[in-house]
Backbone as a ProteinNet text record, in pm:
[ID]
protein_1_A
[PRIMARY]
XXXXXXXXXXXXXXXXXXXXXXXXXXXXXXXXXXXXXXXXXXXXXXXXXXXXXXXXXXXXXXXXXXXXXXXXXXXXXXXXXXXXXXXXXXXXXXXXXXXXXXXXXXXXXXXXXXXXXXXXXXXXXXXXXXXXXXXXXXXXXXXXXXXXXXXXXXXXXXXXXXXXXXXXXXXXXXXXXXXXXXXXXXXXXXXXXXXXXXXXXXXXXXXXXXXXXXXXXXXXXXXXXXXXXXXXXXXXXXXXXXXXXXXXXXXXXXXXXXXXXXXXXXXXXXXXXXXXXXXXXXXXXXXXXXXX
[TERTIARY]
554.5	662.9	666.4	657.2	654.6	786.6	863.8	993.5	981.1	1082.3	1086.4	1139.1	1067.5	1115.3	1248.5	1330.9	1462.3	1492.1	1506.5	1538.5	1681.1	1771.1	1909.7	1914.3	1842.3	1835.7	1769.7	1668.3	1605.5	1702.7	1790	1891.2	1988.5	2035.6	2133.4	2072.5	1949.6	1888.1	1851.4	1811.9	1783.9	1911.4	2025.6	2152.1	2188.5	2158.1	2184	2091.8	1970.1	1872.1	1874.3	1993.7	2004.6	1941.4	1936.9	1871.1	1720.3	1662.7	1520	1495	1582.5	1568.5	1572.7	1667.1	1677.9	1554.2	1499.4	1380.7	1258.3	1245.9	1135.3	1148.2	1268.2	1292.5	1260.6	1307.7	1281.5	1132.3	1060.4	915.6	846.9	884.6	826.2	856.1	980.2	1018.7	941.2	933.2	865.5	715.3	655.9	510.9	472.1	545.4	499.1	569	693	762.3	691.9	641.5	567.8	448.6	375	262.5	310.8	422.2	476.1	522.7	578.9	622.6	503	393.2	272.5	216.9	212.5	162.3	250	382.3	472.3	461.6	444.3	431.3	301.8	195.5	66.7	61.1	121.2	109	227.6	339.6	459.1	443	396.3	384.9	289.3	177	82.1	140.5	217.3	279.9	383.1	449.6	550.3	488.3	360.6	293.9	218.9	236	162.8	223.5	149.9	200.7	329.1	408.1	537.3	519.1	414.9	391.8	327.4	292.4	225.4	79.4	12.5	-127.1	-137.8	-258.3	-282.3	-276	-287.5	-281.9	-396	-362.8	-463	-502.2	-465.7	-506.3	-419.8	-296	-208.3	-269	-325.9	-385.5	-508.2	-588.6	-706.5	-666.1	-562.6	-513.8	-459.9	-389.2	-335	-446.6	-552.4	-664	-735.1	-742.2	-805.4	-722.4	-590.4	-502.8	-513.5	-523.7	-522.4	-660	-762.8	-897.2	-914.2	-857.3	-876.4	-819.7	-712.7	-651.1	-676.1	-767.8	-787.2	-837.9	-936.7	-995.1	-897.4	-834.7	-738	-620.7	-578.1	-468.2	-510.5	-633.8	-682.9	-691.3	-734.3	-741.6	-601.9	-507.7	-370.6	-312.3	-339.2	-286.5	-346.5	-476.7	-540.6	-481.4	-461	-400.6	-257.9	-183.2	-47.6	-48.3	-145.8	-154.8	-184	-270.5	-297.2	-171.8	-96.8	28.1	126.3	129.9	221.6	182.9	52.9	7.7	42.4	18.6	51.4	201.6	283.5	428.2	470.1	411.4	444.1	407.9	293	252.4	352.4	399.2	492.1	624.7	683.4	814.9	804.1	693.8	674.7	665	583.5	568.5	700	770.2	894.7	1001.6	1017.2	1119.6	1086.9	960	923.1	944.1	899.2	913.8	1059.5	1134	1276.5	1350.7	1319.4	1389.3	1356.5	1232	1192.1	1226.5	1284.7	1328.5	1470.9	1492.1	1628	1729.7	1684.6	1778.4	1833	1780.2	1825	1931.7	2023.7	2130.6	2155.9	2200.6	2230.7	2101	2102	1981.5	1975.8	1937.6	1919.5	1775	1757.3	1624.5	1531.6	1582.7	1498.5	1450.3	1538.4	1498.6	1394.8	1411	1315.3	1178	1174.7	1045.8	985.5	1070.5	1019.3	953.1	1002.6	937	804.4	795.5	675.2	560.1	587.2	479	376.5	416.7	314.3	228.9	283.3	209	148.2	152.4	107.1	-38.9	-125.2	-267.3	-295.2	-223.8	-240.9	-207.6	-95.9	-54.4	-142.1	-195	-288.2	-415.9	-464	-581.4	-551.9	-431.5	-393.8	-391.4	-338.6	-335.5	-476.7	-566.1	-704.3	-775.8	-750.9	-810.1	-763.7	-633.4	-580.2	-637.5	-652	-706.6	-853.2	-932.3	-1073.7	-1085.7	-1005.9	-1009.2	-960.2	-862.6	-813.9	-923.6	-994.3	-1102.5	-1212.9	-1248	-1355.8	-1320	-1200.6	-1160.4	-1129.6	-1098.6	-1076.9	-1208.7	-1309.5	-1437.8	-1522.6	-1515.2	-1605.6	-1595.8	-1475.7	-1471.9	-1534.3	-1550.4	-1602.8	-1753.1	-1815.1	-1958.6	-2043.5	-2008.1	-2090.5	-2099.6	-1999.9	-2003.2	-2105.6	-2154.4	-2256.2	-2393.5	-2412.2	-2539.8	-2538.6	-2653.1	-2663.5	-2597.2	-2481.5	-2403.9	-2395	-2410	-2395.2	-2252.9	-2242.5	-2114.2	-2008.6	-2046.5	-1948.1	-1891.3	-1958.3	-1909.1	-1823.9	-1815.7	-1745.3	-1595	-1534.3	-1390.2	-1352.4	-1421.4	-1387.3	-1402	-1505.3	-1522.5	-1410.2	-1364	-1252.1	-1125.3	-1100.3	-982.1	-993.4	-1111.7	-1132.2	-1114.9	-1171.2	-1158.7	-1015.2	-937.4	-797.3	-716.4	-734.1	-658.8	-699.5	-831.4	-879	-829	-822.2	-774.6	-627.8	-546.2	-402.8	-380.8	-448.5	-431.5	-477.9	-593.3	-644.9	-552.6	-498.2	-406.6	-282.5	-224.9	-105.5	-136.1	-249.1	-282.4	-310.4	-382.8	-416.5	-290.6	-195.1	-77.9	27	30.7	116.9	71.9	-59.9	-112.3	-82.5	-86.7	-56.9	90.8	180.2	323.3	358.3	309.7	342.1	267.8	145	71.3	131.6	198.7	263.1	372.3	448.7	552.7	491.8	380.1	312.3	251.6	200.2	139.8	243.3	369.5	474.6	521.6	481.3	522.4	458	524.4	466.7	337.1	240.3	113.9	9.9	39.6	-58.2	-114.2	-247.6	-310.5	-420.6	-462.1	-570.7	-514	-542.2	-495.3	-565.8	-694.3	-768.7	-713.2	-686.6	-630.9	-490	-414.2	-280.4	-288.9	-387.5	-401.8	-438.4	-531.6	-570.7	-454.8	-379	-263.1	-159.5	-141.4	-50.2	-96.5	-227.4	-282	-256	-274.4	-248.7	-103	-10.7	131.2	164.7	106.9	133.6	81	-33	-88.6	-5.2	47.4	129.5	266	315.7	445.1	426.8	355.2	320.2	440.6	530.9	643.8	743.1	772.1	864.3	806.4	675.5	613.5	608.3	594.7	581.4	715	824.5	953.9	996.6	987.1	1023.9	939.6	813.7	730.1	786	827.5	881.8	1018.5	1098.3	1234.1	1236.7	1150.4	1157.6	1037.3	914.7	796.7	779	793	772.7	874.6	1005.3	1098.7	1074.1	1035.8	1012.4	898	787.6	673.3	709.3	784.8	826.8	916.2	1006.3	1094.5	1017.3	909.3	826.3	753.6	706.7	626.8	710.6	830.6	910.5	944.7	986.2	1018.5	900	776.5	660	640.5	701.5	690.8	813.8	914.6	1042.7	1049.5	1067.7	1075.7	1208.7	1310.1	1437.7	1521	1648.9	1737	1757.4	1788.6	1810.2	1700.4	1576.8	1463.7	1453.9	1486	1475.6	1574.7	1699.1	1797.9	1758.7	1702.3	1657.3	1546.4	1454.1	1344.5	1398.5	1491.2	1543.9	1619.4	1699.4	1774.5	1681.3	1580.5	1487.3	1408	1365.5	1288.5	1375.3	1503.8	1592.3	1606.5	1623	1628.1	1494.8	1383.2	1252.1	1235.7	1285.4	1277.9	1358.4	1475.5	1554.4	1478.2	1413.4	1337	1222.7	1154.2	1040.5	1086	1197.8	1250.2	1299.2	1364.6	1410.6	1293.1	1183.5	1064.6	1011.4	1000.4	949.4	1041.7	1171.6	1265.8	1287	1243.4	1255.7	1168.4	1064.8	974.4	1009.2	1120	1155.3	1198.9	1153.1	1201.8	1342	1409.2	1540.3	1529.2	1628.6	1624.8	1643.1	1554.5	1571.1	1701.6	1765.1	1889.6	1860	1935.5	1914.5	1948.1	1881	1910.4	2052.5	2115	2252.3	2256.3	2338.8	2346.6	2404.1	2347	2388.9	2493.9	2608.3	2715.4	2691.5	2717.2	2698.6	2798.2	2905.8	3004.4	2966	2868.7	2827.5	2735.6	2746.8	2656.5	2514.2	2416.3	2277	2242.9	2155.3	2115.2	2014.2	1941	1840.7	1887.2	1849.9	1890.8	1829.8	1905.6	1858.6	1744.8	1637.2	1519.1	1488.8	1473.9	1439.4	1293.8	1235.9	1095.7	1082.8	1194.2	1187.3	1139.3	1062.8	1013.3	1123.4	1161.2	1269.2	1226	1318.6	1292.3	1390.7	1350.6	1436.3	1513.5	1640.1	1726.6	1760.1	1753.5	1789.3	1876.2	1962.7	2053.6	1993.2	1977.7	1924.9	2040.3
4646.1	4700.7	4623.1	4693.2	4631	4658.5	4555	4571.1	4547.3	4591.8	4565.5	4424.4	4341.7	4205	4204.9	4105.8	4093.6	3946.2	3906.2	3766.5	3731.7	3829.5	3805.4	3780.4	3863.4	3841.1	3707.3	3668.8	3539.2	3425.1	3435.8	3332	3324	3438.7	3439.4	3383.9	3424.5	3378	3229.8	3182.2	3038.9	2957.1	3008	2938.4	2939.3	3048.6	3054.8	2960.3	2944	2856.5	2717.9	2663.7	2533.2	2421.2	2437.5	2335.5	2334.5	2451.5	2458.7	2396.7	2425	2365.2	2212.7	2160.7	2015.5	1957.2	2028.1	1976.9	1978.3	2082	2086.6	1970.9	1946.5	1836.3	1701.3	1680.8	1553.8	1532.7	1641.3	1628.6	1584.6	1643.3	1601.1	1454.5	1413.8	1275.4	1180.1	1213.3	1125.2	1115.1	1221	1222.1	1158.3	1188.1	1149	1026.8	998.9	884.2	751.8	726.8	601.4	585.1	693	682.9	648.1	709.4	677.6	532.9	482	342	248.8	280.6	197.7	198.8	315.8	325	245.3	258.5	186.1	35.5	-7.6	-150.9	-207.7	-127	-175.1	-174.1	-71.2	-57.4	-113.6	-140.5	-185.7	-315.5	-424.3	-551.3	-542.8	-473.2	-461.9	-378	-274.2	-195.6	-276.2	-369.1	-450.9	-545.2	-579.6	-673.7	-606.1	-476.3	-408.7	-444.8	-427.6	-464.4	-389.9	-453.9	-393.7	-258.9	-244.5	-118.1	-14	-51.7	43.1	61.2	148.8	179.1	305.8	332.8	452.9	576.3	691.7	819.4	827.3	854.9	867.6	737.7	623.4	495.7	455.9	501.6	470.1	518.7	639.7	694.9	614.5	573	491.9	357.6	295.4	167	184.7	296.4	322	333.8	409.7	423.8	290.3	209.6	78.1	-10.7	-0.8	-79.8	-34.8	96.9	152	152.2	112.1	120.2	40.1	-81.7	-154.8	-83.1	-3.4	63.8	213.8	258.4	402.3	469.3	409.1	473.2	484	372.7	390.2	480.3	474.7	561.3	707.8	736.8	874.5	926	840.3	880.9	910.5	822.7	843.8	970.7	993.1	1111.5	1239.4	1238	1355.3	1384.3	1279.4	1297.7	1350.8	1301.8	1350.3	1497.5	1538.8	1680.7	1768.3	1721.2	1797.5	1810.8	1701.5	1708.8	1805.8	1804	1893.3	2039.2	2069.1	2207.5	2251.6	2161.8	2195.5	2222	2141.8	2161.1	2291.6	2322.1	2447.7	2568.1	2562.2	2671.9	2687.2	2574.7	2580.9	2643.7	2600.2	2656.6	2799.4	2832.5	2972.4	3062.6	3021.3	3100.9	3108.7	2995.8	2994.5	3082.2	3074.4	3154.8	3303.8	3339.9	3481.7	3539.7	3468.1	3522.1	3515.4	3414.5	3408.9	3525.8	3557.6	3665.4	3801.7	3820.1	3949.9	3964	3862.6	3871.4	3926.7	4044.6	4103.4	4022.3	3937.4	3864.5	3738.7	3697.8	3574.7	3606.5	3512.4	3529.8	3399.7	3295.7	3168.5	3097.6	3040.4	2975.9	2830	2808.1	2672.4	2629.1	2507	2459.2	2452	2403	2391.7	2528.8	2628.1	2763.1	2820.6	2796	2846.6	2783.4	2651.6	2585.7	2626.7	2653.7	2702.7	2838.2	2921.9	3050.5	3030.9	2924.7	2905.5	2842.4	2761.4	2690.1	2783.9	2889.4	2976	3050	3073.7	3149.1	3058.5	2926.2	2833.3	2857.3	2875.5	2889.6	3018.3	3124.5	3250.9	3231.2	3167.3	3145.2	3039.8	2945.3	2848.8	2917.6	3016.7	3092.1	3167.1	3223	3292	3194.1	3073.7	2973.4	2930.4	2915.2	2876.6	2985.1	3111.7	3222.3	3216.4	3194.2	3187.4	3068.1	2952.4	2834.2	2854.6	2913.9	2939.9	3037.9	3143	3240.4	3177.3	3087.3	3019.4	2935.6	2857.3	2774.8	2862.4	2969.8	3057.3	3126.2	3185.2	3257.9	3165.1	3038.3	2942.6	2897.3	2878.3	2829.2	2939	3062	3168.9	3200.8	3210.3	3247	3143.5	3019.7	2914.2	2894.5	2966.4	2948.9	2983.8	3087.5	3115	2999.6	2910.3	2797.5	2692.6	2698.4	2603	2637.6	2761.1	2801.7	2771.4	2789	2770.1	2889.2	2864.8	2970.7	2942.2	3044.9	3028.3	2985.9	2913.6	2858	2965.6	3082.4	3187.1	3250.3	3227.3	3284.2	3185.1	3060.3	2959.2	2987.9	3014	3040	3165.3	3279.5	3395.4	3367.6	3289.3	3256.6	3166.5	3074.8	2989.1	3071.2	3165.2	3250.6	3338.1	3396.4	3480.1	3399	3278.7	3195.3	3158.1	3125.8	3088.7	3207	3323.6	3441.9	3483.4	3484.4	3524.6	3428.8	3299.8	3202.7	3225	3248.6	3271.7	3400.4	3507.6	3636.1	3625.1	3561.7	3547.8	3462.2	3355.1	3268.7	3345.1	3422.2	3499.9	3602.6	3673.9	3776.5	3715.5	3603	3539.7	3501.2	3438.8	3389.8	3498.2	3598.6	3713.1	3782.6	3801.3	3862.4	3776.3	3643.9	3554.8	3560.9	3561.5	3568.7	3699.1	3809.6	3938.4	3959.7	3909	3919.2	3835.9	3725.6	3643.6	3718.9	3799.1	3877.6	3988	4044.4	4144.1	4079.3	3956.7	3886.9	3847.7	3833.4	3795.3	3910.7	4032.7	4146.3	4142	4191.6	4190.5	4270.1	4216.3	4285.7	4260.9	4179.5	4151.9	4011.4	3999.6	3869.3	3839.9	3938	3917.6	3869.2	3743.4	3688.7	3754.6	3786	3848.3	3986.6	4066.7	4199.2	4189.1	4089.2	4071.3	4037	3954.1	3920	4044.2	4125	4245.9	4345.3	4357.7	4447	4394	4261.9	4203.4	4225.1	4218.6	4245.7	4390.5	4482.4	4622.7	4647.8	4583.3	4600.1	4540.4	4422.8	4358.9	4442.8	4507.2	4591	4717.4	4772.1	4893.1	4864.7	4741	4702.2	4580.2	4591.9	4472.7	4402.5	4477.5	4415	4356.5	4431.2	4380.1	4257.9	4257	4143	4020.8	4042.4	3930.5	3867.5	3943.5	3891.6	3766.5	3760.4	3635.8	3516	3539.9	3428.8	3371.2	3459.1	3412.2	3345.4	3398.9	3347.1	3219.3	3209.9	3098.3	3005.5	3058.8	2972	2888.4	2947.8	2872.9	2759.5	2783.7	2669.7	2567.9	2616.8	2523.6	2428.8	2480.3	2394.6	2299.2	2348.6	2261.7	2148.3	2179.3	2075.3	1974	2017.3	1921.7	1825.4	1874.9	1792.2	1711.8	1760.7	1697	1550.9	1514.1	1372.9	1278.5	1328	1242.5	1206.8	1284	1257.7	1188.4	1167.6	1111.6	964.3	877.4	733.1	675.2	759.8	713.7	645.4	623.5	559.4	647.9	582	647	749.6	707.3	799.2	843.2	753.4	787.9	898.5	886.4	991	1123.2	1116.5	1237.8	1304.4	1223.7	1278.7	1347.4	1283	1340.1	1470.9	1472.5	1593.8	1706.9	1674.5	1778.4	1834.7	1750.2	1798.8	1879.1	1847.4	1927.9	2069	2079.8	2212	2284.6	2210	2272.5	2325.8	2252.6	2300.1	2428.7	2435.7	2558.8	2674.6	2649.4	2754.9	2805.5	2715.2	2756.5	2839.2	2800.7	2880.4	3016.2	3016.6	3143.3	3233	3173.5	3253.2	3321.4	3247.2	3304.1	3413.2	3390.2	3486.8	3606.5	3599.1	3715.2	3830.8	3803.1	3907.8	3953	3905	3938.6	4083.8	4154.7	4290.7	4285.6	4399.9	4399.9	4348.2	4272.2	4215.6	4325.2	4331.7	4433.9	4413.1	4521.7	4515.7	4518.7	4442.7	4447.8	4584.9	4626.8	4759.3	4765.4	4877.9	4895.8	4913.1	4834.5	4850.7	4986.5	5044.9	5177.7	5161.1	5222.3	5215.3	5320.9	5285	5385.5	5501.2	5483.3	5590.4	5690.7	5654	5745.6	5852.7	5976.5	6082.2	6054	6090.6	6067.7	6149.7	6091.4	6160.6	6270.3	6262.2	6364.1	6440.3	6565.2	6643.6	6586.2	6598.4	6546.5	6633.5	6568.6	6640.1	6586.8	6674.8	6634.3	6664.5	6582.1	6602.7	6670.4	6707.4	6772.6	6916.4	6960.5	7098.1	7189.6	7289.7	7378.5	7454.9	7473.4	7549	7665	7771.2	7887.2	7871.6	7882.2	7870.9	8010.9	8034.9	8167.1	8149	8238.4	8233.7	8308.3	8240.1	8304.6	8357.4
-8668.3	-8746.5	-8876.9	-8987.5	-9119.6	-9188.6	-9212.3	-9275.8	-9425	-9497.9	-9640.2	-9662.8	-9737.6	-9760.9	-9835	-9804.4	-9867	-9889.1	-10015.1	-10045.5	-10003.4	-10009.2	-9966.1	-9815.9	-9739.5	-9594.8	-9564.3	-9642.1	-9622.4	-9641.9	-9743.5	-9766.6	-9649.2	-9603.5	-9493.4	-9365.2	-9335.6	-9212	-9219.8	-9337.6	-9351.9	-9333.5	-9384.2	-9361.3	-9213.1	-9145.5	-9001.2	-8925.4	-8972.4	-8907.3	-8970.8	-8992	-9058.9	-8976.2	-8844	-8761.6	-8786.7	-8805.5	-8838.5	-8975.5	-9071.9	-9205.2	-9195.2	-9118	-9102.7	-9035	-8936.4	-8867.2	-8958.8	-9042.3	-9138.9	-9237.3	-9284.7	-9378.7	-9314.2	-9191.6	-9123.6	-9098.9	-9069.6	-9049.3	-9177.6	-9290.3	-9418.4	-9446.7	-9423.6	-9450	-9359.4	-9229.2	-9134.7	-9161.4	-9215.2	-9234.5	-9368	-9475.4	-9608.4	-9666.8	-9627.6	-9685.5	-9654.1	-9531.7	-9510.2	-9604.1	-9631.2	-9724.4	-9864.6	-9907.1	-10039.3	-10046.6	-9937	-9934.9	-9947.9	-9878.8	-9888	-10030	-10091.1	-10228.5	-10323.4	-10307.5	-10396.8	-10375.7	-10249	-10223.2	-10279.5	-10277.7	-10328	-10480	-10542.2	-10687.8	-10763.6	-10695.2	-10765.9	-10842.8	-10778.6	-10853	-10971.7	-10956.3	-11066.9	-11181.7	-11146.7	-11252.2	-11329	-11259.7	-11327	-11428.8	-11410.3	-11500.5	-11615.2	-11631.1	-11738.2	-11874.2	-11981.7	-12115	-12148.9	-12237.6	-12275	-12341.3	-12419.4	-12486.6	-12399.9	-12275.5	-12188.2	-12225	-12152.6	-12178.1	-12262.1	-12304.8	-12382.2	-12294.3	-12357.5	-12285.9	-12185.4	-12061.5	-11957	-11890.9	-11950.6	-11892.8	-11774.2	-11771.7	-11657.7	-11527.1	-11528.4	-11407.2	-11365.1	-11461.3	-11429	-11370	-11427.3	-11374.2	-11233.1	-11209.8	-11075.7	-10972.7	-11005.1	-10911.4	-10888.7	-10991.1	-10974.9	-10883.3	-10895.9	-10810	-10664.1	-10642.5	-10507.3	-10442.1	-10512	-10455.8	-10326.9	-10311	-10184.5	-10061.7	-10080.6	-9964.8	-9968.4	-10053	-10071.2	-9943.4	-9877	-9759.6	-9643	-9598.7	-9488.4	-9525.4	-9651.5	-9692.6	-9690.6	-9730.3	-9726.3	-9583.2	-9489.5	-9348.6	-9294.5	-9324.9	-9278.5	-9339.9	-9467.5	-9535.1	-9476.1	-9446.8	-9386.9	-9248.6	-9169.3	-9037.7	-9050.8	-9150.7	-9173.1	-9210.8	-9290.7	-9328.6	-9207.7	-9117.2	-8995.1	-8909.4	-8897.5	-8822.6	-8887.5	-9020.4	-9089.8	-9069.8	-9073	-9049.9	-8908.1	-8810.3	-8671.6	-8656.1	-8722.4	-8713.7	-8781.1	-8897.3	-8966	-8879.8	-8814.5	-8726.2	-8613	-8558	-8444.7	-8484.1	-8595.1	-8626.7	-8679.4	-8745.7	-8784.9	-8661	-8563.8	-8442	-8365.2	-8354.8	-8280.1	-8342.2	-8473.9	-8540.6	-8528.8	-8547.5	-8542.1	-8402.1	-8299.9	-8164.2	-8117.1	-8159.9	-8126.5	-8189.6	-8313.3	-8383	-8322.2	-8277.6	-8222.4	-8074.6	-8014.9	-7875.7	-7873	-7815.8	-7818.7	-7741.2	-7648.4	-7563.1	-7629.3	-7744.6	-7809.3	-7912.3	-7927.4	-8025	-8099.3	-8029.1	-8093.5	-8134.5	-8255.1	-8310.2	-8265.9	-8140.3	-8090.6	-8113.9	-8164.8	-8203.4	-8082.3	-7969.1	-7850.1	-7804.3	-7810.6	-7770.2	-7866.3	-7996.1	-8095.2	-8074.2	-8056.6	-8034.9	-7900.3	-7802.1	-7674.2	-7686.8	-7774.7	-7801	-7874.8	-7954.3	-8034.3	-7960.9	-7860.3	-7792.1	-7727.7	-7653.6	-7592.5	-7695.1	-7814.9	-7917	-8022.5	-8001.1	-8105.4	-8142	-8042.4	-8071.7	-8147.9	-8115.2	-8189.1	-8336.9	-8364	-8502.4	-8569.5	-8491.6	-8549.6	-8596.3	-8520.5	-8564.9	-8694.2	-8705.1	-8828.5	-8945.6	-8924.4	-9031.2	-9070.3	-8971	-9002.8	-9081	-9045.7	-9121.9	-9267.1	-9286.5	-9422.7	-9499.1	-9432.6	-9500	-9538.5	-9448	-9478.9	-9595.3	-9591.6	-9702	-9831.9	-9822.1	-9942.1	-10006.7	-9924.7	-9979.2	-10038	-9966.9	-10014.3	-10145	-10149.2	-10269.6	-10386.3	-10358.5	-10467.1	-10528.4	-10443.9	-10495.2	-10557.4	-10505.8	-10549.7	-10699	-10760.1	-10902.4	-10995.7	-10947.1	-11034.1	-11018.4	-10926.6	-10904.6	-11028	-11106.4	-11225.1	-11323.5	-11323.8	-11416.2	-11377.2	-11252.3	-11209.5	-11266	-11305.8	-11365.1	-11515.1	-11578	-11723.2	-11792.7	-11849.9	-11913.7	-12062.7	-12141.7	-12285.1	-12319.8	-12430.9	-12469.6	-12488.8	-12538.4	-12566.6	-12440.6	-12326.5	-12201.1	-12120.7	-12164.5	-12085.1	-12079.9	-12194.7	-12196.9	-12117.9	-12134.1	-12049.6	-11900.5	-11863.8	-11721.9	-11671.8	-11755.3	-11716.5	-11696.3	-11786.6	-11773	-11648.1	-11628.3	-11510	-11381.6	-11377.7	-11257.9	-11228.3	-11332.5	-11311.6	-11259.4	-11322.3	-11279.3	-11138	-11110.9	-10977.8	-10869.9	-10900.2	-10801.9	-10769.2	-10871.9	-10849.1	-10769.7	-10808.4	-10739.1	-10593.6	-10572.4	-10436.1	-10349.9	-10407.6	-10332.4	-10288.4	-10380.2	-10347	-10239.1	-10250.9	-10151.8	-10015	-10012.6	-9884.4	-9808.6	-9878.1	-9806.6	-9786.1	-9872.3	-9842.7	-9715.5	-9702	-9579.7	-9458.4	-9474.6	-9361.9	-9324.7	-9425.9	-9396.5	-9325.1	-9378	-9319.1	-9188.3	-9179.2	-9053.5	-8942.8	-8978.1	-8875.6	-8801.8	-8873.9	-8806.8	-8720.6	-8764.5	-8681.8	-8557.7	-8572.7	-8459.3	-8354.7	-8396.4	-8301.6	-8215.2	-8247.7	-8167.1	-8029.5	-7926.1	-7790.9	-7785.5	-7714.4	-7694.8	-7801.3	-7902.5	-8008.1	-7989	-8000	-7981	-8082.1	-8161	-8256.1	-8389	-8424.2	-8551	-8668.8	-8652.4	-8761.7	-8794.1	-8690.6	-8713.9	-8773	-8729.6	-8785.7	-8933.8	-8972.2	-9114	-9195	-9144.9	-9218	-9226.1	-9118.6	-9122.7	-9221.9	-9223.7	-9321.5	-9463.9	-9485.9	-9619.2	-9659.5	-9565.6	-9595.5	-9631.1	-9557.8	-9587.3	-9724	-9754.2	-9883.7	-9999.4	-9979.9	-10086.1	-10104.4	-9993.8	-10004.3	-10065.9	-10050.6	-10106.5	-10197	-10307.5	-10385.8	-10448	-10510	-10577.9	-10477.9	-10372.7	-10271	-10200	-10178.7	-10111.7	-10202	-10332.3	-10426	-10461.5	-10454	-10496.5	-10419.4	-10285.4	-10216.6	-10257.9	-10293.5	-10340.8	-10470.2	-10562	-10689.5	-10671.1	-10579	-10562.1	-10479.1	-10375.7	-10282.5	-10288.2	-10294.7	-10286.9	-10412.9	-10529.9	-10654.7	-10668.2	-10651.2	-10655.6	-10544	-10424.4	-10314.5	-10342.3	-10395.2	-10428.1	-10541.7	-10640.6	-10750.6	-10700.4	-10608.3	-10554	-10471	-10406.6	-10331.4	-10424.1	-10537.5	-10627.7	-10725.9	-10759.2	-10862.8	-10833.5	-10710.2	-10685.8	-10705.9	-10690.8	-10710.3	-10857.3	-10948.1	-11091.5	-11147.2	-11062	-11107.7	-11069.1	-11168.4	-11143.9	-11191.4	-11202.7	-11252.7	-11145.8	-11175.4	-11076	-10954.1	-10842.4	-10711.9	-10684.2	-10705.8	-10685.8	-10540.3	-10445.9	-10304	-10267.5	-10317.2	-10288.6	-10353.5	-10473.4	-10540.3	-10460.2	-10407	-10325.8	-10201.3	-10130.7	-10006.8	-10034.9	-10142.1	-10174.1	-10216.3	-10297.5	-10343.5	-10227	-10135	-10020.1	-9924.6	-9915.3	-9831.3	-9888.4	-10019.3	-10082.2	-10067.7	-10076.7	-10059.1	-9917.1	-9817	-9678.6	-9661.9	-9724.4	-9718.3	-9782	-9895.3	-9962.6	-9874.7	-9804.2	-9721.8	-9601.2	-9539.5	-9427.6	-9479.1	-9594.6	-9651.9	-9688.5	-9737.5	-9768.3	-9642.8	-9534	-9409.7	-9357.5	-9362.1	-9307	-9398.4	-9523.5	-9612.4	-9566.5	-9487.6	-9439.4	-9297.6	-9244	-9106.2	-9094.4	-8991.3	-8966.1	-8906.9	-8895.1	-8829	-8685.4	-8644.6	-8509.8	-8405.7	-8305	-8200.6	-8123.4	-8088.7	-8013.9	-7864.4	-7785.5	-7639.8	-7584.8	-7480.4	-7422.4	-7369.3	-7391.5	-7347	-7195.6	-7126.6	-6981	-6942.6	-6842.1	-6796.5	-6687.3	-6709.1	-6610.8	-6501.8	-6376.6	-6270	-6279	-6359.1	-6372.7	-6479.5	-6566.1	-6671.1	-6613.8	-6663.3	-6614	-6660.2	-6583.1	-6622.8	-6745.3	-6829.2	-6952.2	-6924.4	-6815.1	-6781.6	-6658.6	-6648.2	-6530.4	-6403.8	-6295.4	-6167.9	-6115.7	-6078.1	-6028.3	-5889.6	-5793.8	-5658.4	-5629.7	-5545.7	-5508.3	-5372.5	-5312.2	-5181.5	-5197	-5101.6	-5102	-5050	-5129.6	-5081	-4956.6	-4868.2	-4745.5	-4737.2	-4664.9	-4643.9	-4513.9	-4524	-4405.2	-4358.6	-4232.9	-4180.8	-4056.8	-4044.4	-3928.3	-3812.3	-3700.3	-3580.2	-3496.5
[MASK]
++++++++++++++++++++++++++++++++++++++++++++++++++++++++++++++++++++++++++++++++++++++++++++++++++++++++++++++++++++++++++++++++++++++++++++++++++++++++++++++++++++++++++++++++++++++++++++++++++++++++++++++++++++++++++++++++++++++++++++++++++++++++++++++++++++++++++++++++++++++++++++++++++++

């Protein structure tokens, strides 16, 4: 069932799923804040000793990499492991929210119940995420392959423009198909992640503007809020980071719920006092009665 995306419905459902928003926020904090603390502890004293006038343009980044070189390898391993944990967690709450919403018997948004719905379908949704990641890497690298060959100077700028536009368009299509395919995959009786992705792509292509609107309203601000604290070094930077990431978590849940179909209603119980809706049919063979 393919519903029309609604950013207003996404906002309302994200507010209703405030426990999921809080859990997404706590997962980000638990996974990435320790890495940021390690980086700040390693680079802080050296940054304090830099010249009063600072370095030239671009030199700050080179100095930072030079400072972090002794801990670069273990930090990269920890960061990669944290990213895997984050992907696994995203798959779990996406699967749980989708299957909880499509279950007619559920009403109250309890976090344990939502995650319980997601665990049996985790592998299905993980396959969908892997398909999207593989397609993302492929479609990101493919437009830039012509630049690896010997290209005349006059063709370099058009190829750069084409590669940038193709990468953005491919990224949007890949993840739109994944978002919409996730709701199709949560329906009873569906198990093919690949078919769900293709069906999601078809729905996104048939409804391009409606499918793109939640991305502009929720995904773009959410990604900006995730990255903004990393560029902010002002006072109370830690509080700014926590507040920005909390708003980003709300945006991500609202983005997912903007594609949700109408919630199925539980079947109405039939009262024994109500007349049957269909005529009574007997399977007995009629017999002829005669008076002797």
